[in-house]
PDBQT receptor file of N, H, CA, C and O in Angstrom, charges set to zero:
ATOM      1  N   VAL A   1     130.576 109.534 107.933  1.00  0.00    +0.000 N 
ATOM      2  CA  VAL A   1     129.193 109.095 107.972  1.00  0.00    +0.000 C 
ATOM      3  C   VAL A   1     128.317 110.324 108.185  1.00  0.00    +0.000 C 
ATOM      4  O   VAL A   1     128.581 111.148 109.060  1.00  0.00    +0.000 OA
ATOM      5  N   HIS A   2     127.290 110.431 107.386  1.00  0.00    +0.000 N 
ATOM      6  H   HIS A   2     127.075 109.762 106.674  1.00  0.00    +0.000 HD
ATOM      7  CA  HIS A   2     126.349 111.540 107.481  1.00  0.00    +0.000 C 
ATOM      8  C   HIS A   2     124.991 111.001 107.922  1.00  0.00    +0.000 C 
ATOM      9  O   HIS A   2     124.211 110.547 107.086  1.00  0.00    +0.000 OA
ATOM     10  N   PRO A   3     124.696 111.044 109.223  1.00  0.00    +0.000 N 
ATOM     11  CA  PRO A   3     123.444 110.465 109.717  1.00  0.00    +0.000 C 
ATOM     12  C   PRO A   3     122.201 111.080 109.099  1.00  0.00    +0.000 C 
ATOM     13  O   PRO A   3     121.176 110.409 108.980  1.00  0.00    +0.000 OA
ATOM     14  N   ASP A   4     122.272 112.336 108.707  1.00  0.00    +0.000 N 
ATOM     15  H   ASP A   4     123.105 112.882 108.803  1.00  0.00    +0.000 HD
ATOM     16  CA  ASP A   4     121.112 112.979 108.093  1.00  0.00    +0.000 C 
ATOM     17  C   ASP A   4     120.721 112.276 106.798  1.00  0.00    +0.000 C 
ATOM     18  O   ASP A   4     119.537 112.153 106.483  1.00  0.00    +0.000 OA
ATOM     19  N   GLU A   5     121.716 111.818 106.057  1.00  0.00    +0.000 N 
ATOM     20  H   GLU A   5     122.677 111.918 106.314  1.00  0.00    +0.000 HD
ATOM     21  CA  GLU A   5     121.445 111.110 104.807  1.00  0.00    +0.000 C 
ATOM     22  C   GLU A   5     120.655 109.825 105.065  1.00  0.00    +0.000 C 
ATOM     23  O   GLU A   5     119.748 109.484 104.306  1.00  0.00    +0.000 OA
ATOM     24  N   TYR A   6     121.003 109.123 106.133  1.00  0.00    +0.000 N 
ATOM     25  H   TYR A   6     121.739 109.401 106.750  1.00  0.00    +0.000 HD
ATOM     26  CA  TYR A   6     120.302 107.880 106.443  1.00  0.00    +0.000 C 
ATOM     27  C   TYR A   6     118.905 108.145 106.987  1.00  0.00    +0.000 C 
ATOM     28  O   TYR A   6     117.969 107.402 106.691  1.00  0.00    +0.000 OA
ATOM     29  N   TRP A   7     118.761 109.196 107.778  1.00  0.00    +0.000 N 
ATOM     30  H   TRP A   7     119.521 109.800 108.019  1.00  0.00    +0.000 HD
ATOM     31  CA  TRP A   7     117.448 109.513 108.313  1.00  0.00    +0.000 C 
ATOM     32  C   TRP A   7     116.513 109.945 107.189  1.00  0.00    +0.000 C 
ATOM     33  O   TRP A   7     115.345 109.557 107.174  1.00  0.00    +0.000 OA
ATOM     34  N   GLN A   8     117.012 110.742 106.250  1.00  0.00    +0.000 N 
ATOM     35  H   GLN A   8     117.961 111.058 106.262  1.00  0.00    +0.000 HD
ATOM     36  CA  GLN A   8     116.176 111.226 105.167  1.00  0.00    +0.000 C 
ATOM     37  C   GLN A   8     115.873 110.151 104.130  1.00  0.00    +0.000 C 
ATOM     38  O   GLN A   8     114.996 110.357 103.291  1.00  0.00    +0.000 OA
ATOM     39  N   ALA A   9     116.549 109.032 104.154  1.00  0.00    +0.000 N 
ATOM     40  H   ALA A   9     117.262 108.864 104.835  1.00  0.00    +0.000 HD
ATOM     41  CA  ALA A   9     116.332 107.988 103.154  1.00  0.00    +0.000 C 
ATOM     42  C   ALA A   9     114.966 107.323 103.303  1.00  0.00    +0.000 C 
ATOM     43  O   ALA A   9     114.494 106.690 102.358  1.00  0.00    +0.000 OA
ATOM     44  N   THR A  10     114.323 107.445 104.450  1.00  0.00    +0.000 N 
ATOM     45  H   THR A  10     114.706 107.959 105.217  1.00  0.00    +0.000 HD
ATOM     46  CA  THR A  10     113.007 106.833 104.618  1.00  0.00    +0.000 C 
ATOM     47  C   THR A  10     111.948 107.533 103.763  1.00  0.00    +0.000 C 
ATOM     48  O   THR A  10     111.020 106.886 103.279  1.00  0.00    +0.000 OA
ATOM     49  N   GLN A  11     112.080 108.829 103.577  1.00  0.00    +0.000 N 
ATOM     50  H   GLN A  11     112.834 109.354 103.970  1.00  0.00    +0.000 HD
ATOM     51  CA  GLN A  11     111.111 109.557 102.748  1.00  0.00    +0.000 C 
ATOM     52  C   GLN A  11     111.166 109.127 101.282  1.00  0.00    +0.000 C 
ATOM     53  O   GLN A  11     110.119 108.823 100.710  1.00  0.00    +0.000 OA
ATOM     54  N   PRO A  12     112.346 109.090 100.650  1.00  0.00    +0.000 N 
ATOM     55  CA  PRO A  12     112.383 108.640  99.258  1.00  0.00    +0.000 C 
ATOM     56  C   PRO A  12     111.969 107.186  99.088  1.00  0.00    +0.000 C 
ATOM     57  O   PRO A  12     111.355 106.832  98.082  1.00  0.00    +0.000 OA
ATOM     58  N   SER A  13     112.297 106.338 100.062  1.00  0.00    +0.000 N 
ATOM     59  H   SER A  13     112.796 106.625 100.879  1.00  0.00    +0.000 HD
ATOM     60  CA  SER A  13     111.889 104.934  99.942  1.00  0.00    +0.000 C 
ATOM     61  C   SER A  13     110.376 104.806 100.016  1.00  0.00    +0.000 C 
ATOM     62  O   SER A  13     109.786 104.027  99.268  1.00  0.00    +0.000 OA
ATOM     63  N   TYR A  14     109.747 105.551 100.898  1.00  0.00    +0.000 N 
ATOM     64  H   TYR A  14     110.227 106.184 101.506  1.00  0.00    +0.000 HD
ATOM     65  CA  TYR A  14     108.288 105.552 100.967  1.00  0.00    +0.000 C 
ATOM     66  C   TYR A  14     107.704 106.119  99.677  1.00  0.00    +0.000 C 
ATOM     67  O   TYR A  14     106.692 105.622  99.182  1.00  0.00    +0.000 OA
ATOM     68  N   ASN A  15     108.333 107.150  99.134  1.00  0.00    +0.000 N 
ATOM     69  H   ASN A  15     109.155 107.553  99.536  1.00  0.00    +0.000 HD
ATOM     70  CA  ASN A  15     107.868 107.763  97.896  1.00  0.00    +0.000 C 
ATOM     71  C   ASN A  15     107.996 106.804  96.711  1.00  0.00    +0.000 C 
ATOM     72  O   ASN A  15     107.162 106.844  95.807  1.00  0.00    +0.000 OA
ATOM     73  N   MET A  16     109.011 105.951  96.693  1.00  0.00    +0.000 N 
ATOM     74  H   MET A  16     109.689 105.919  97.428  1.00  0.00    +0.000 HD
ATOM     75  CA  MET A  16     109.182 104.971  95.615  1.00  0.00    +0.000 C 
ATOM     76  C   MET A  16     108.009 104.004  95.543  1.00  0.00    +0.000 C 
ATOM     77  O   MET A  16     107.613 103.570  94.462  1.00  0.00    +0.000 OA
ATOM     78  N   VAL A  17     107.465 103.675  96.695  1.00  0.00    +0.000 N 
ATOM     79  H   VAL A  17     107.787 104.028  97.574  1.00  0.00    +0.000 HD
ATOM     80  CA  VAL A  17     106.395 102.673  96.756  1.00  0.00    +0.000 C 
ATOM     81  C   VAL A  17     105.015 103.318  96.690  1.00  0.00    +0.000 C 
ATOM     82  O   VAL A  17     104.155 102.855  95.940  1.00  0.00    +0.000 OA
ATOM     83  N   TYR A  18     104.793 104.367  97.454  1.00  0.00    +0.000 N 
ATOM     84  H   TYR A  18     105.491 104.743  98.063  1.00  0.00    +0.000 HD
ATOM     85  CA  TYR A  18     103.451 104.933  97.589  1.00  0.00    +0.000 C 
ATOM     86  C   TYR A  18     103.276 106.282  96.897  1.00  0.00    +0.000 C 
ATOM     87  O   TYR A  18     102.164 106.631  96.501  1.00  0.00    +0.000 OA
ATOM     88  N   GLY A  19     104.346 107.035  96.749  1.00  0.00    +0.000 N 
ATOM     89  H   GLY A  19     105.249 106.751  97.070  1.00  0.00    +0.000 HD
ATOM     90  CA  GLY A  19     104.252 108.357  96.126  1.00  0.00    +0.000 C 
ATOM     91  C   GLY A  19     103.641 109.376  97.056  1.00  0.00    +0.000 C 
ATOM     92  O   GLY A  19     103.255 109.058  98.181  1.00  0.00    +0.000 OA
ATOM     93  N   GLY A  20     103.553 110.616  96.573  1.00  0.00    +0.000 N 
ATOM     94  H   GLY A  20     103.867 110.874  95.659  1.00  0.00    +0.000 HD
ATOM     95  CA  GLY A  20     102.895 111.679  97.320  1.00  0.00    +0.000 C 
ATOM     96  C   GLY A  20     103.706 112.288  98.440  1.00  0.00    +0.000 C 
ATOM     97  O   GLY A  20     103.146 112.951  99.313  1.00  0.00    +0.000 OA
ATOM     98  N   VAL A  21     105.020 112.080  98.439  1.00  0.00    +0.000 N 
ATOM     99  H   VAL A  21     105.475 111.542  97.730  1.00  0.00    +0.000 HD
ATOM    100  CA  VAL A  21     105.862 112.634  99.492  1.00  0.00    +0.000 C 
ATOM    101  C   VAL A  21     106.559 113.879  98.964  1.00  0.00    +0.000 C 
ATOM    102  O   VAL A  21     107.068 113.883  97.843  1.00  0.00    +0.000 OA
ATOM    103  N   ASP A  22     106.580 114.927  99.765  1.00  0.00    +0.000 N 
ATOM    104  H   ASP A  22     106.166 114.924 100.676  1.00  0.00    +0.000 HD
ATOM    105  CA  ASP A  22     107.300 116.139  99.402  1.00  0.00    +0.000 C 
ATOM    106  C   ASP A  22     108.759 115.964  99.813  1.00  0.00    +0.000 C 
ATOM    107  O   ASP A  22     109.107 116.142 100.980  1.00  0.00    +0.000 OA
ATOM    108  N   LEU A  23     109.612 115.614  98.845  1.00  0.00    +0.000 N 
ATOM    109  H   LEU A  23     109.329 115.469  97.897  1.00  0.00    +0.000 HD
ATOM    110  CA  LEU A  23     111.006 115.310  99.128  1.00  0.00    +0.000 C 
ATOM    111  C   LEU A  23     111.831 116.579  99.286  1.00  0.00    +0.000 C 
ATOM    112  O   LEU A  23     111.511 117.619  98.710  1.00  0.00    +0.000 OA
ATOM    113  N   SER A  24     112.892 116.478 100.073  1.00  0.00    +0.000 N 
ATOM    114  H   SER A  24     113.152 115.634 100.541  1.00  0.00    +0.000 HD
ATOM    115  CA  SER A  24     113.810 117.610 100.196  1.00  0.00    +0.000 C 
ATOM    116  C   SER A  24     114.580 117.783  98.892  1.00  0.00    +0.000 C 
ATOM    117  O   SER A  24     114.579 116.891  98.043  1.00  0.00    +0.000 OA
ATOM    118  N   TRP A  25     115.221 118.902  98.735  1.00  0.00    +0.000 N 
ATOM    119  H   TRP A  25     115.221 119.627  99.425  1.00  0.00    +0.000 HD
ATOM    120  CA  TRP A  25     115.837 119.246  97.457  1.00  0.00    +0.000 C 
ATOM    121  C   TRP A  25     116.938 118.273  97.063  1.00  0.00    +0.000 C 
ATOM    122  O   TRP A  25     117.190 118.097  95.871  1.00  0.00    +0.000 OA
ATOM    123  N   GLU A  26     117.608 117.631  98.025  1.00  0.00    +0.000 N 
ATOM    124  H   GLU A  26     117.404 117.774  98.993  1.00  0.00    +0.000 HD
ATOM    125  CA  GLU A  26     118.680 116.693  97.680  1.00  0.00    +0.000 C 
ATOM    126  C   GLU A  26     118.175 115.502  96.875  1.00  0.00    +0.000 C 
ATOM    127  O   GLU A  26     118.906 114.938  96.061  1.00  0.00    +0.000 OA
ATOM    128  N   TRP A  27     116.930 115.126  97.105  1.00  0.00    +0.000 N 
ATOM    129  H   TRP A  27     116.336 115.585  97.766  1.00  0.00    +0.000 HD
ATOM    130  CA  TRP A  27     116.357 113.960  96.441  1.00  0.00    +0.000 C 
ATOM    131  C   TRP A  27     115.547 114.333  95.205  1.00  0.00    +0.000 C 
ATOM    132  O   TRP A  27     115.061 113.450  94.498  1.00  0.00    +0.000 OA
ATOM    133  N   HIS A  28     115.397 115.605  94.939  1.00  0.00    +0.000 N 
ATOM    134  H   HIS A  28     115.792 116.323  95.513  1.00  0.00    +0.000 HD
ATOM    135  CA  HIS A  28     114.588 116.052  93.812  1.00  0.00    +0.000 C 
ATOM    136  C   HIS A  28     115.217 115.600  92.491  1.00  0.00    +0.000 C 
ATOM    137  O   HIS A  28     116.438 115.656  92.345  1.00  0.00    +0.000 OA
ATOM    138  N   PRO A  29     114.405 115.152  91.527  1.00  0.00    +0.000 N 
ATOM    139  CA  PRO A  29     114.954 114.659  90.249  1.00  0.00    +0.000 C 
ATOM    140  C   PRO A  29     115.791 115.682  89.481  1.00  0.00    +0.000 C 
ATOM    141  O   PRO A  29     116.650 115.299  88.688  1.00  0.00    +0.000 OA
ATOM    142  N   ASP A  30     115.556 116.965  89.703  1.00  0.00    +0.000 N 
ATOM    143  H   ASP A  30     114.858 117.277  90.348  1.00  0.00    +0.000 HD
ATOM    144  CA  ASP A  30     116.344 117.972  89.001  1.00  0.00    +0.000 C 
ATOM    145  C   ASP A  30     117.789 118.044  89.498  1.00  0.00    +0.000 C 
ATOM    146  O   ASP A  30     118.687 118.411  88.741  1.00  0.00    +0.000 OA
ATOM    147  N   PHE A  31     118.013 117.698  90.761  1.00  0.00    +0.000 N 
ATOM    148  H   PHE A  31     117.283 117.400  91.376  1.00  0.00    +0.000 HD
ATOM    149  CA  PHE A  31     119.347 117.807  91.338  1.00  0.00    +0.000 C 
ATOM    150  C   PHE A  31     120.050 116.455  91.459  1.00  0.00    +0.000 C 
ATOM    151  O   PHE A  31     121.227 116.333  91.120  1.00  0.00    +0.000 OA
ATOM    152  N   LYS A  32     119.326 115.435  91.945  1.00  0.00    +0.000 N 
ATOM    153  H   LYS A  32     118.370 115.534  92.220  1.00  0.00    +0.000 HD
ATOM    154  CA  LYS A  32     119.864 114.079  92.129  1.00  0.00    +0.000 C 
ATOM    155  C   LYS A  32     121.203 114.100  92.867  1.00  0.00    +0.000 C 
ATOM    156  O   LYS A  32     122.195 113.548  92.392  1.00  0.00    +0.000 OA
ATOM    157  N   LEU A  33     121.213 114.732  94.014  1.00  0.00    +0.000 N 
ATOM    158  H   LEU A  33     120.406 115.179  94.400  1.00  0.00    +0.000 HD
ATOM    159  CA  LEU A  33     122.425 114.859  94.800  1.00  0.00    +0.000 C 
ATOM    160  C   LEU A  33     122.731 113.591  95.590  1.00  0.00    +0.000 C 
ATOM    161  O   LEU A  33     123.897 113.286  95.840  1.00  0.00    +0.000 OA
ATOM    162  N   ARG A  34     121.709 112.857  95.979  1.00  0.00    +0.000 N 
ATOM    163  H   ARG A  34     120.762 113.105  95.775  1.00  0.00    +0.000 HD
ATOM    164  CA  ARG A  34     121.892 111.663  96.798  1.00  0.00    +0.000 C 
ATOM    165  C   ARG A  34     121.723 110.401  95.960  1.00  0.00    +0.000 C 
ATOM    166  O   ARG A  34     121.019 110.395  94.950  1.00  0.00    +0.000 OA
ATOM    167  N   ASN A  35     122.372 109.347  96.394  1.00  0.00    +0.000 N 
ATOM    168  H   ASN A  35     122.944 109.351  97.215  1.00  0.00    +0.000 HD
ATOM    169  CA  ASN A  35     122.304 108.065  95.720  1.00  0.00    +0.000 C 
ATOM    170  C   ASN A  35     121.007 107.342  96.095  1.00  0.00    +0.000 C 
ATOM    171  O   ASN A  35     120.571 107.427  97.243  1.00  0.00    +0.000 OA
ATOM    172  N   VAL A  36     120.394 106.644  95.160  1.00  0.00    +0.000 N 
ATOM    173  H   VAL A  36     120.749 106.575  94.228  1.00  0.00    +0.000 HD
ATOM    174  CA  VAL A  36     119.112 105.988  95.415  1.00  0.00    +0.000 C 
ATOM    175  C   VAL A  36     119.260 104.533  95.867  1.00  0.00    +0.000 C 
ATOM    176  O   VAL A  36     118.254 103.856  96.081  1.00  0.00    +0.000 OA
ATOM    177  N   ILE A  37     120.472 104.049  96.013  1.00  0.00    +0.000 N 
ATOM    178  H   ILE A  37     121.289 104.599  95.838  1.00  0.00    +0.000 HD
ATOM    179  CA  ILE A  37     120.656 102.641  96.389  1.00  0.00    +0.000 C 
ATOM    180  C   ILE A  37     120.127 102.365  97.789  1.00  0.00    +0.000 C 
ATOM    181  O   ILE A  37     119.400 101.391  97.987  1.00  0.00    +0.000 OA
ATOM    182  N   TYR A  38     120.474 103.198  98.761  1.00  0.00    +0.000 N 
ATOM    183  H   TYR A  38     121.064 103.989  98.601  1.00  0.00    +0.000 HD
ATOM    184  CA  TYR A  38     119.998 102.958 100.124  1.00  0.00    +0.000 C 
ATOM    185  C   TYR A  38     118.479 103.091 100.232  1.00  0.00    +0.000 C 
ATOM    186  O   TYR A  38     117.857 102.223 100.845  1.00  0.00    +0.000 OA
ATOM    187  N   PRO A  39     117.845 104.125  99.674  1.00  0.00    +0.000 N 
ATOM    188  CA  PRO A  39     116.380 104.165  99.721  1.00  0.00    +0.000 C 
ATOM    189  C   PRO A  39     115.734 102.983  98.987  1.00  0.00    +0.000 C 
ATOM    190  O   PRO A  39     114.680 102.502  99.403  1.00  0.00    +0.000 OA
ATOM    191  N   ALA A  40     116.352 102.517  97.910  1.00  0.00    +0.000 N 
ATOM    192  H   ALA A  40     117.208 102.908  97.572  1.00  0.00    +0.000 HD
ATOM    193  CA  ALA A  40     115.809 101.352  97.205  1.00  0.00    +0.000 C 
ATOM    194  C   ALA A  40     115.886 100.114  98.083  1.00  0.00    +0.000 C 
ATOM    195  O   ALA A  40     114.985  99.275  98.062  1.00  0.00    +0.000 OA
ATOM    196  N   TYR A  41     116.955  99.999  98.852  1.00  0.00    +0.000 N 
ATOM    197  H   TYR A  41     117.687 100.680  98.869  1.00  0.00    +0.000 HD
ATOM    198  CA  TYR A  41     117.097  98.893  99.809  1.00  0.00    +0.000 C 
ATOM    199  C   TYR A  41     115.988  98.950 100.857  1.00  0.00    +0.000 C 
ATOM    200  O   TYR A  41     115.419  97.921 101.219  1.00  0.00    +0.000 OA
ATOM    201  N   LEU A  42     115.685 100.147 101.339  1.00  0.00    +0.000 N 
ATOM    202  H   LEU A  42     116.147 100.983 101.044  1.00  0.00    +0.000 HD
ATOM    203  CA  LEU A  42     114.610 100.302 102.327  1.00  0.00    +0.000 C 
ATOM    204  C   LEU A  42     113.231 100.094 101.712  1.00  0.00    +0.000 C 
ATOM    205  O   LEU A  42     112.297  99.682 102.401  1.00  0.00    +0.000 OA
ATOM    206  N   ALA A  43     113.101 100.375 100.423  1.00  0.00    +0.000 N 
ATOM    207  H   ALA A  43     113.859 100.709  99.863  1.00  0.00    +0.000 HD
ATOM    208  CA  ALA A  43     111.803 100.231  99.767  1.00  0.00    +0.000 C 
ATOM    209  C   ALA A  43     111.444  98.772  99.512  1.00  0.00    +0.000 C 
ATOM    210  O   ALA A  43     110.268  98.462  99.322  1.00  0.00    +0.000 OA
ATOM    211  N   GLY A  44     112.416  97.872  99.503  1.00  0.00    +0.000 N 
ATOM    212  H   GLY A  44     113.371  98.124  99.658  1.00  0.00    +0.000 HD
ATOM    213  CA  GLY A  44     112.149  96.452  99.255  1.00  0.00    +0.000 C 
ATOM    214  C   GLY A  44     111.072  95.870 100.156  1.00  0.00    +0.000 C 
ATOM    215  O   GLY A  44     110.092  95.318  99.657  1.00  0.00    +0.000 OA
ATOM    216  N   PRO A  45     111.231  95.981 101.479  1.00  0.00    +0.000 N 
ATOM    217  CA  PRO A  45     110.178  95.463 102.365  1.00  0.00    +0.000 C 
ATOM    218  C   PRO A  45     108.824  96.147 102.166  1.00  0.00    +0.000 C 
ATOM    219  O   PRO A  45     107.777  95.521 102.336  1.00  0.00    +0.000 OA
ATOM    220  N   LEU A  46     108.850  97.431 101.807  1.00  0.00    +0.000 N 
ATOM    221  H   LEU A  46     109.700  97.939 101.669  1.00  0.00    +0.000 HD
ATOM    222  CA  LEU A  46     107.583  98.134 101.566  1.00  0.00    +0.000 C 
ATOM    223  C   LEU A  46     106.871  97.578 100.342  1.00  0.00    +0.000 C 
ATOM    224  O   LEU A  46     105.649  97.429 100.343  1.00  0.00    +0.000 OA
ATOM    225  N   TYR A  47     107.635  97.272  99.295  1.00  0.00    +0.000 N 
ATOM    226  H   TYR A  47     108.628  97.393  99.294  1.00  0.00    +0.000 HD
ATOM    227  CA  TYR A  47     107.041  96.648  98.107  1.00  0.00    +0.000 C 
ATOM    228  C   TYR A  47     106.391  95.306  98.463  1.00  0.00    +0.000 C 
ATOM    229  O   TYR A  47     105.298  94.990  97.995  1.00  0.00    +0.000 OA
ATOM    230  N   ILE A  48     107.072  94.536  99.286  1.00  0.00    +0.000 N 
ATOM    231  H   ILE A  48     107.960  94.793  99.667  1.00  0.00    +0.000 HD
ATOM    232  CA  ILE A  48     106.534  93.228  99.694  1.00  0.00    +0.000 C 
ATOM    233  C   ILE A  48     105.249  93.403 100.488  1.00  0.00    +0.000 C 
ATOM    234  O   ILE A  48     104.258  92.718 100.234  1.00  0.00    +0.000 OA
ATOM    235  N   LEU A  49     105.264  94.326 101.455  1.00  0.00    +0.000 N 
ATOM    236  H   LEU A  49     106.069  94.882 101.661  1.00  0.00    +0.000 HD
ATOM    237  CA  LEU A  49     104.054  94.572 102.250  1.00  0.00    +0.000 C 
ATOM    238  C   LEU A  49     102.899  95.050 101.373  1.00  0.00    +0.000 C 
ATOM    239  O   LEU A  49     101.756  94.630 101.557  1.00  0.00    +0.000 OA
ATOM    240  N   LYS A  50     103.201  95.924 100.426  1.00  0.00    +0.000 N 
ATOM    241  H   LYS A  50     104.129  96.265 100.276  1.00  0.00    +0.000 HD
ATOM    242  CA  LYS A  50     102.147  96.432  99.543  1.00  0.00    +0.000 C 
ATOM    243  C   LYS A  50     101.625  95.337  98.625  1.00  0.00    +0.000 C 
ATOM    244  O   LYS A  50     100.423  95.263  98.370  1.00  0.00    +0.000 OA
ATOM    245  N   HIS A  51     102.513  94.487  98.128  1.00  0.00    +0.000 N 
ATOM    246  H   HIS A  51     103.489  94.547  98.336  1.00  0.00    +0.000 HD
ATOM    247  CA  HIS A  51     102.105  93.413  97.220  1.00  0.00    +0.000 C 
ATOM    248  C   HIS A  51     101.133  92.446  97.903  1.00  0.00    +0.000 C 
ATOM    249  O   HIS A  51     100.145  92.022  97.304  1.00  0.00    +0.000 OA
ATOM    250  N   PHE A  52     101.421  92.107  99.145  1.00  0.00    +0.000 N 
ATOM    251  H   PHE A  52     102.223  92.452  99.632  1.00  0.00    +0.000 HD
ATOM    252  CA  PHE A  52     100.556  91.175  99.873  1.00  0.00    +0.000 C 
ATOM    253  C   PHE A  52      99.411  91.879 100.605  1.00  0.00    +0.000 C 
ATOM    254  O   PHE A  52      98.664  91.249 101.353  1.00  0.00    +0.000 OA
ATOM    255  N   GLU A  53      99.281  93.185 100.383  1.00  0.00    +0.000 N 
ATOM    256  H   GLU A  53      99.889  93.697  99.775  1.00  0.00    +0.000 HD
ATOM    257  CA  GLU A  53      98.204  93.998 100.956  1.00  0.00    +0.000 C 
ATOM    258  C   GLU A  53      98.135  93.922 102.479  1.00  0.00    +0.000 C 
ATOM    259  O   GLU A  53      97.055  93.882 103.068  1.00  0.00    +0.000 OA
ATOM    260  N   VAL A  54      99.304  93.904 103.095  1.00  0.00    +0.000 N 
ATOM    261  H   VAL A  54     100.182  93.937 102.617  1.00  0.00    +0.000 HD
ATOM    262  CA  VAL A  54      99.388  93.936 104.553  1.00  0.00    +0.000 C 
ATOM    263  C   VAL A  54     100.197  95.154 105.001  1.00  0.00    +0.000 C 
ATOM    264  O   VAL A  54     100.885  95.114 106.021  1.00  0.00    +0.000 OA
ATOM    265  N   ASP A  55     100.106  96.226 104.231  1.00  0.00    +0.000 N 
ATOM    266  H   ASP A  55      99.547  96.259 103.402  1.00  0.00    +0.000 HD
ATOM    267  CA  ASP A  55     100.889  97.422 104.538  1.00  0.00    +0.000 C 
ATOM    268  C   ASP A  55     100.165  98.308 105.552  1.00  0.00    +0.000 C 
ATOM    269  O   ASP A  55      99.772  99.438 105.260  1.00  0.00    +0.000 OA
ATOM    270  N   TYR A  56     100.006  97.758 106.740  1.00  0.00    +0.000 N 
ATOM    271  H   TYR A  56     100.325  96.841 106.977  1.00  0.00    +0.000 HD
ATOM    272  CA  TYR A  56      99.416  98.501 107.836  1.00  0.00    +0.000 C 
ATOM    273  C   TYR A  56     100.445  99.506 108.359  1.00  0.00    +0.000 C 
ATOM    274  O   TYR A  56     101.646  99.249 108.278  1.00  0.00    +0.000 OA
ATOM    275  N   PRO A  57      99.998 100.636 108.889  1.00  0.00    +0.000 N 
ATOM    276  CA  PRO A  57     100.953 101.670 109.335  1.00  0.00    +0.000 C 
ATOM    277  C   PRO A  57     102.032 101.152 110.290  1.00  0.00    +0.000 C 
ATOM    278  O   PRO A  57     103.191 101.554 110.190  1.00  0.00    +0.000 OA
ATOM    279  N   GLU A  58     101.664 100.279 111.198  1.00  0.00    +0.000 N 
ATOM    280  H   GLU A  58     100.722  99.953 111.279  1.00  0.00    +0.000 HD
ATOM    281  CA  GLU A  58     102.643  99.758 112.149  1.00  0.00    +0.000 C 
ATOM    282  C   GLU A  58     103.714  98.940 111.446  1.00  0.00    +0.000 C 
ATOM    283  O   GLU A  58     104.897  99.057 111.767  1.00  0.00    +0.000 OA
ATOM    284  N   LEU A  59     103.309  98.113 110.489  1.00  0.00    +0.000 N 
ATOM    285  H   LEU A  59     102.349  98.018 110.228  1.00  0.00    +0.000 HD
ATOM    286  CA  LEU A  59     104.274  97.299 109.755  1.00  0.00    +0.000 C 
ATOM    287  C   LEU A  59     105.160  98.147 108.852  1.00  0.00    +0.000 C 
ATOM    288  O   LEU A  59     106.350  97.866 108.709  1.00  0.00    +0.000 OA
ATOM    289  N   VAL A  60     104.596  99.171 108.250  1.00  0.00    +0.000 N 
ATOM    290  H   VAL A  60     103.630  99.400 108.366  1.00  0.00    +0.000 HD
ATOM    291  CA  VAL A  60     105.391 100.072 107.407  1.00  0.00    +0.000 C 
ATOM    292  C   VAL A  60     106.442 100.771 108.253  1.00  0.00    +0.000 C 
ATOM    293  O   VAL A  60     107.607 100.836 107.862  1.00  0.00    +0.000 OA
ATOM    294  N   ARG A  61     106.047 101.295 109.405  1.00  0.00    +0.000 N 
ATOM    295  H   ARG A  61     105.101 101.242 109.723  1.00  0.00    +0.000 HD
ATOM    296  CA  ARG A  61     107.013 101.954 110.295  1.00  0.00    +0.000 C 
ATOM    297  C   ARG A  61     108.091 100.996 110.744  1.00  0.00    +0.000 C 
ATOM    298  O   ARG A  61     109.269 101.351 110.773  1.00  0.00    +0.000 OA
ATOM    299  N   PHE A  62     107.700  99.786 111.094  1.00  0.00    +0.000 N 
ATOM    300  H   PHE A  62     106.743  99.498 111.071  1.00  0.00    +0.000 HD
ATOM    301  CA  PHE A  62     108.665  98.794 111.567  1.00  0.00    +0.000 C 
ATOM    302  C   PHE A  62     109.618  98.366 110.458  1.00  0.00    +0.000 C 
ATOM    303  O   PHE A  62     110.802  98.150 110.716  1.00  0.00    +0.000 OA
ATOM    304  N   SER A  63     109.125  98.239 109.235  1.00  0.00    +0.000 N 
ATOM    305  H   SER A  63     108.163  98.414 109.026  1.00  0.00    +0.000 HD
ATOM    306  CA  SER A  63     109.984  97.773 108.143  1.00  0.00    +0.000 C 
ATOM    307  C   SER A  63     111.036  98.813 107.779  1.00  0.00    +0.000 C 
ATOM    308  O   SER A  63     112.081  98.453 107.236  1.00  0.00    +0.000 OA
ATOM    309  N   LEU A  64     110.797 100.080 108.056  1.00  0.00    +0.000 N 
ATOM    310  H   LEU A  64     109.948 100.373 108.497  1.00  0.00    +0.000 HD
ATOM    311  CA  LEU A  64     111.777 101.125 107.753  1.00  0.00    +0.000 C 
ATOM    312  C   LEU A  64     112.844 101.268 108.809  1.00  0.00    +0.000 C 
ATOM    313  O   LEU A  64     113.759 102.074 108.638  1.00  0.00    +0.000 OA
ATOM    314  N   THR A  65     112.768 100.518 109.897  1.00  0.00    +0.000 N 
ATOM    315  H   THR A  65     112.026  99.863 110.036  1.00  0.00    +0.000 HD
ATOM    316  CA  THR A  65     113.762 100.637 110.965  1.00  0.00    +0.000 C 
ATOM    317  C   THR A  65     114.920  99.673 110.801  1.00  0.00    +0.000 C 
ATOM    318  O   THR A  65     115.830  99.692 111.630  1.00  0.00    +0.000 OA
ATOM    319  N   PHE A  66     114.936  98.845 109.795  1.00  0.00    +0.000 N 
ATOM    320  H   PHE A  66     114.197  98.830 109.122  1.00  0.00    +0.000 HD
ATOM    321  CA  PHE A  66     116.041  97.887 109.621  1.00  0.00    +0.000 C 
ATOM    322  C   PHE A  66     117.280  98.564 109.204  1.00  0.00    +0.000 C 
ATOM    323  O   PHE A  66     118.306  97.911 109.012  1.00  0.00    +0.000 OA
TER     324      PHE A  66
C-alpha cells in the first residue's frame, strides 16, 4: 500500500471536476503513471455537488474524505 498515492488522489479528482490544479508529474497526461480509477471514484461526489450547485468549500472537503 502506498499512502502517498491515496493522498495525492484528491488533487486529480478535484481537477477532473473543476480544473485549474497543478498536478504532480505522476498524474501529468504525458506520463500517466498513476491509475485514474481511484480519483474518478472520489470525483463522483464532487460532480453531484457541482450539478446541484451546492459545492460549498466545506462540503467539497468533506466529500473527499470518504
